[in-house]
C-alpha positions as CSV (number, residue, x, y, z in Angstrom):
1,M,-1.3,26.2,12.5
2,Q,0.3,22.9,13.5
3,N,-1.1,19.9,11.6
4,K,-2.5,17.0,13.6
5,Q,-3.0,13.4,12.6
6,R,-6.3,11.6,13.1
7,L,-7.3,8.0,12.5
8,N,-9.2,7.3,9.3
9,I,-11.6,4.8,10.7
10,R,-13.2,4.1,7.3
11,Q,-9.9,3.1,5.7
12,L,-8.9,1.0,8.7
13,L,-12.2,-0.9,8.5
14,V,-11.6,-1.4,4.7
15,F,-8.1,-2.9,5.3
16,L,-9.3,-5.1,8.1
17,S,-12.3,-6.4,6.2
18,I,-10.2,-7.2,3.1
19,G,-7.6,-9.0,5.3
20,F,-10.2,-11.1,7.1
21,L,-12.3,-12.0,4.0
22,S,-9.2,-12.8,1.9
23,L,-8.0,-15.2,4.6
24,V,-11.4,-16.8,4.8
25,F,-11.9,-17.2,1.0
26,W,-8.2,-17.7,0.0
27,H,-8.8,-21.3,-1.0
28,T,-11.9,-20.6,-3.0
29,P,-12.4,-19.7,-6.7
30,F,-13.7,-16.2,-5.7
31,L,-10.1,-14.8,-5.4
32,Y,-8.6,-16.5,-8.4
33,P,-7.5,-13.4,-10.3
34,V,-6.1,-11.8,-7.2
35,K,-4.2,-15.0,-6.3
36,I,-2.6,-15.1,-9.8
37,F,-1.7,-11.4,-9.3
38,V,0.0,-12.1,-6.0
39,V,1.8,-15.1,-7.5
40,F,3.1,-12.9,-10.3
41,I,4.4,-10.3,-7.8
42,H,6.0,-13.1,-5.8
43,E,7.8,-14.6,-8.8
44,A,8.8,-11.1,-10.0
45,S,10.5,-10.6,-6.7
46,H,12.5,-13.7,-7.2
47,A,13.4,-12.6,-10.7
48,L,14.5,-9.1,-9.7
49,T,16.5,-10.4,-6.8
50,T,18.3,-12.8,-9.2
51,I,19.4,-9.8,-11.3
52,L,20.3,-7.7,-8.2
53,T,22.5,-10.5,-6.8
54,G,24.4,-10.9,-10.1
55,G,22.4,-13.8,-11.6
56,Q,20.6,-14.3,-14.8
57,V,16.9,-15.1,-15.2
58,I,16.4,-17.9,-17.7
59,S,12.6,-17.9,-17.4
60,M,9.8,-16.9,-15.1
61,V,6.7,-19.1,-15.1
62,V,3.2,-18.3,-13.7
63,T,0.7,-21.1,-14.1
64,P,-3.1,-21.2,-14.0
65,W,-2.8,-23.5,-10.9
66,Q,-1.8,-20.5,-8.8
67,S,1.9,-21.4,-8.7
68,G,5.0,-20.4,-10.4
69,Y,8.8,-20.5,-10.4
70,V,11.9,-18.7,-11.7
71,Q,14.6,-20.6,-13.4
72,H,17.9,-18.8,-12.9
73,A,21.7,-19.1,-13.3
74,G,23.9,-17.6,-10.6
75,G,22.9,-15.1,-8.0
76,N,22.5,-15.6,-4.3
77,S,20.3,-18.7,-3.8
78,L,19.3,-17.8,-0.2
79,F,18.3,-14.2,-1.1
80,I,16.5,-15.3,-4.2
81,A,14.5,-18.0,-2.3
82,A,13.6,-15.5,0.4
83,A,12.8,-12.7,-1.9
84,G,9.3,-13.9,-2.8
85,Y,8.0,-13.5,0.7
86,I,9.6,-10.2,1.5
87,G,9.1,-8.7,-2.0
88,S,5.4,-9.4,-1.8
89,A,5.2,-7.8,1.6
90,L,7.2,-4.7,0.5
91,F,5.1,-4.4,-2.6
92,G,1.9,-4.6,-0.7
93,G,3.2,-2.2,1.9
94,L,3.9,0.4,-0.8
95,L,0.5,-0.1,-2.3
96,L,-1.1,0.4,1.2
97,L,0.6,3.8,1.5
98,L,-0.5,4.7,-2.0
99,S,-4.1,3.4,-1.8
100,T,-5.4,6.0,0.7
101,R,-5.6,8.8,-1.8
102,D,-8.3,8.5,-4.4
103,E,-6.6,11.0,-6.7
104,W,-3.5,8.8,-6.8
105,A,-5.4,5.8,-8.2
106,S,-4.7,6.6,-11.9
107,A,-1.0,7.0,-11.3
108,V,-0.8,3.7,-9.3
109,F,-2.6,1.9,-12.1
110,F,-0.2,3.4,-14.7
111,G,2.8,2.3,-12.6
112,L,1.4,-1.2,-12.3
113,A,0.8,-1.3,-16.1
114,I,4.4,-0.4,-16.7
115,F,5.7,-2.9,-14.1
116,F,3.6,-5.8,-15.4
117,G,4.5,-5.0,-19.0
118,L,8.3,-4.9,-18.4
119,I,8.4,-7.9,-16.1
120,T,6.4,-10.0,-18.7
121,I,8.5,-8.9,-21.7
122,F,11.9,-9.5,-20.0
123,F,11.2,-12.5,-17.9
124,V,8.0,-14.5,-18.5
125,R,8.4,-17.4,-20.9
126,N,5.2,-19.5,-20.7
127,G,1.9,-18.9,-22.5
128,F,-0.3,-18.4,-19.5
129,G,2.1,-16.1,-17.8
130,L,2.5,-14.0,-21.0
131,A,-1.2,-13.8,-21.5
132,F,-1.9,-12.9,-17.8
133,G,1.0,-10.4,-17.6
134,L,0.3,-8.5,-20.8
135,G,-3.5,-8.7,-20.2
136,T,-3.1,-7.3,-16.7
137,A,-0.8,-4.6,-18.0
138,V,-3.4,-3.6,-20.6
139,A,-6.2,-3.7,-18.0
140,F,-4.2,-1.4,-15.6
141,A,-3.4,1.0,-18.4
142,F,-7.1,1.2,-19.2
143,L,-8.0,1.9,-15.5
144,S,-5.3,4.6,-15.4
145,R,-7.0,6.4,-18.3
146,R,-10.6,5.7,-17.5
147,P,-11.0,5.3,-13.7
148,F,-14.5,4.7,-12.4
149,P,-16.0,5.4,-8.9
150,G,-14.5,2.9,-6.4
151,T,-11.4,1.9,-8.5
152,H,-9.3,2.8,-5.5
153,Y,-10.8,-0.2,-3.7
154,I,-9.0,-2.4,-6.3
155,V,-5.7,-1.0,-5.1
156,D,-6.8,-1.7,-1.5
157,I,-7.5,-5.4,-2.3
158,L,-4.2,-5.8,-4.2
159,A,-2.3,-4.1,-1.4
160,V,-3.6,-6.1,1.4
161,T,-3.4,-9.5,-0.3
162,S,0.1,-8.8,-1.6
163,A,1.2,-7.7,1.9
164,L,-0.2,-10.8,3.6
165,Y,0.9,-13.4,1.0
166,A,3.5,-14.9,3.4
167,V,0.6,-15.5,5.9
168,Y,-1.4,-17.3,3.2
169,D,1.6,-19.2,2.2
170,L,2.1,-20.3,5.8
171,T,-1.5,-21.8,5.7
172,D,-0.7,-23.6,2.5
173,F,2.4,-25.1,4.1
174,L,0.7,-26.1,7.4
175,F,-2.6,-27.4,6.1
176,I,-2.0,-28.8,2.6
177,G,1.7,-29.5,2.7
178,A,2.5,-27.4,-0.3
179,R,6.1,-27.1,-1.5
180,T,6.5,-23.4,-0.7
181,D,9.6,-21.2,-0.5
182,A,9.8,-22.1,3.1
183,V,10.6,-25.7,2.1
184,I,13.2,-24.6,-0.4
185,L,14.8,-22.4,2.2
186,A,14.9,-25.3,4.6
187,E,16.7,-27.4,2.0
188,I,19.3,-24.6,1.5
189,T,19.9,-23.8,5.1
190,A,18.8,-26.9,7.2
191,V,16.6,-24.5,9.2
192,P,13.1,-26.1,9.4
193,A,10.5,-24.9,6.9
194,F,8.0,-23.9,9.6
195,V,10.7,-21.5,11.1
196,W,11.1,-19.8,7.7
197,A,7.4,-19.6,7.1
198,G,6.8,-18.2,10.6
199,L,9.7,-15.7,10.2
200,W,8.5,-14.3,6.9
201,S,4.9,-14.2,8.2
202,V,6.0,-12.1,11.2
203,I,8.1,-9.8,8.9
204,S,5.1,-9.4,6.6
205,L,2.8,-8.6,9.4
206,G,5.3,-6.1,10.7
207,I,5.5,-4.4,7.3
208,V,1.7,-4.4,7.1
209,W,1.6,-2.8,10.6
210,V,4.0,0.0,9.8
211,A,2.6,0.8,6.4
212,G,-1.0,0.3,7.5
213,K,-0.6,2.6,10.5
214,R,0.7,5.4,8.3
215,A,-1.9,4.7,5.7
216,V,-4.9,5.0,8.1
217,R,-3.7,8.3,9.6
218,Q,-4.8,11.6,7.9
219,T,-3.3,15.0,8.4
220,S,-5.7,17.7,9.4
221,G,-5.2,21.3,10.1
């Protein structure tokens, strides 16, 4: 019998609710751990792109003030500066695809534990970043071995917030004048920061749309 795809309304509502609530509460203390998680992924994207473009990561810093930076030598500066936005979106899109199967939660947490552990060991050089990275790796390892009912919602939250980080970053740039990657890209290219912020927001939303659409469709016989 030919398989047919049907919309998973529950999963769609979960994604939409997380997206809306995270935008509303992004500048509040309620999402602090999630924001540090997203910043870590953002900076890790810079670090990995440095390596991929032939550069060397001197240090990766994640601060308790929900910011960070990567100090590097060599590599492609344009790609490295842009990688935080697109890397977060791609990471979030991948988690979106993986978050819809409850039975995959343990494997996803195990993968996250390995990722956080390796990135922290090889790149992170400040105390808070080391504590957060290694602590998060241990927490994910624990969840991979001892999942509890509803742990897949943690993956949903991390997926949506990571995928939409460029949109949150755009609000930071527009409303509080933060020195975001869009500003750095403007300095490198002379293209206005709001253009970069808007471009990466559109790309991020596109990735969310493609990954989300696949994630909320189920195959039925």
